[in-house]
Each structure stands twice: as C-alpha cells, then as structure tokens.
C-alpha positions as CSV (number, residue, x, y, z in Angstrom):
1,M,0.0,0.0,0.0
2,S,1.1,3.5,-0.7
3,M,0.2,6.7,1.2
4,F,-0.9,9.8,-0.7
5,V,-1.6,13.3,0.3
6,V,-3.6,15.2,-2.3
7,R,-4.3,18.9,-2.5
8,V,-7.1,20.2,-4.7
9,E,-7.6,23.9,-5.3
10,L,-10.8,25.1,-6.9
11,H,-10.5,28.3,-8.9
12,F,-13.1,31.0,-8.3
13,A,-15.0,28.6,-6.0
14,I,-17.6,29.2,-3.4
15,E,-18.2,27.1,-0.2
16,A,-20.8,24.9,-1.9
17,N,-18.2,23.9,-4.6
18,Y,-15.9,22.7,-1.8
19,D,-18.8,20.8,-0.2
20,T,-19.3,19.0,-3.5
21,L,-15.5,18.3,-3.7
22,H,-15.4,16.9,-0.1
23,Q,-18.3,14.6,-0.8
24,A,-16.8,13.3,-4.0
25,M,-13.4,12.8,-2.4
26,R,-14.9,10.9,0.5
27,A,-16.9,8.7,-1.8
28,A,-13.6,7.9,-3.6
29,G,-12.0,6.8,-0.3
30,F,-10.1,9.8,0.7
31,T,-10.2,11.3,4.2
32,T,-9.5,14.8,5.5
33,T,-7.4,13.3,8.4
34,I,-4.0,11.7,8.4
35,P,-3.0,8.9,10.8
36,E,0.1,9.1,13.1
37,A,2.0,5.8,13.6
38,D,0.3,5.3,16.9
39,G,-3.1,5.6,15.2
40,V,-4.1,9.1,16.3
41,Q,-5.8,11.0,13.5
42,Y,-4.9,14.6,12.7
43,Q,-7.0,17.1,10.7
44,L,-5.4,18.1,7.4
45,P,-5.6,21.7,6.2
46,P,-8.6,22.7,4.0
47,A,-8.8,20.9,0.7
48,Q,-6.1,18.4,1.5
49,Y,-6.9,14.7,1.5
50,F,-5.2,11.4,2.5
51,A,-5.5,7.9,1.1
52,D,-3.6,4.7,1.8
53,T,-4.2,2.6,-1.3
54,N,-2.7,0.1,-3.8
55,D,-3.5,2.5,-6.6
56,S,-0.7,4.2,-8.5
57,W,-0.1,7.9,-8.3
58,E,-1.7,8.2,-11.8
59,Q,-4.8,6.5,-10.6
60,V,-5.0,8.7,-7.5
61,L,-4.5,11.8,-9.6
62,N,-7.3,10.8,-12.0
63,V,-9.7,10.1,-9.1
64,A,-8.9,13.5,-7.6
65,K,-9.4,15.2,-11.1
66,T,-12.7,13.4,-11.5
67,A,-13.9,14.6,-8.1
68,A,-12.7,18.1,-8.8
69,S,-14.5,18.2,-12.1
70,R,-17.8,17.4,-10.4
71,T,-17.7,20.9,-8.9
72,G,-18.0,22.6,-12.3
73,R,-14.9,24.8,-11.5
74,A,-11.5,25.0,-12.9
75,Y,-9.0,23.3,-10.5
76,G,-5.4,22.4,-9.7
77,V,-4.4,19.1,-8.2
78,I,-1.1,17.9,-6.7
79,V,-0.5,14.4,-5.5
80,T,2.4,13.4,-3.3
81,E,3.3,9.8,-2.4
82,G,5.2,8.5,0.6
83,N,5.7,9.4,4.2
84,S,4.4,12.7,5.5
85,Y,5.7,14.7,8.5
86,W,3.8,17.5,10.2
87,S,3.7,19.8,13.1
88,G,0.8,21.8,14.5
89,L,-2.1,19.7,13.1
90,T,-5.0,19.3,15.4
91,P,-5.7,15.7,16.7
92,V,-9.3,14.5,16.1
C-alpha cells in the first residue's frame, strides 16, 4: 500500500463547490485526516486529503481530477506519495 496526500484547489469557488468536492473525495475513499504511527488521526488543512491505497499515483491523480471536475470549477491538483511529516495539526 502507498500513502498519498492530495491537494485540490478550486479556482473561483464558493463554499458549496468545496462541499461537492469533499463529498466526491470521501466517496472515492479519501479522508480529511491523516494517521500518526500510533493511530491518532490529525486534521489536514482545508482541501487536502489522505489515502492509503494500492492505486498508482496516476490513478490517485485521475480520481482527484474526477472529483474536482464534479464541482464545475477549474481546478489544480497535486499528488504526493510516501511518508508525511507535520507539526501543529489538530488531533481529532
């Protein structure tokens, strides 16, 4: 399995567009939290998502693009694969 952090930015979006994005990303298996090694979940910044999957980065990118396109807005997507390190995120 590979860990991915995905950032989606919707251009000229309103809150309802991000609501649509969040629903589509959740339906595709992404979360808005990221797990620490001890199992504690941390809230990611807005419009960032996490997935632990067997999919390739290309598949993850395509899923995120499909979710973003459902908003009807232009968008930018970045996918990073591998370990993540953070500070200052809120545990949930």
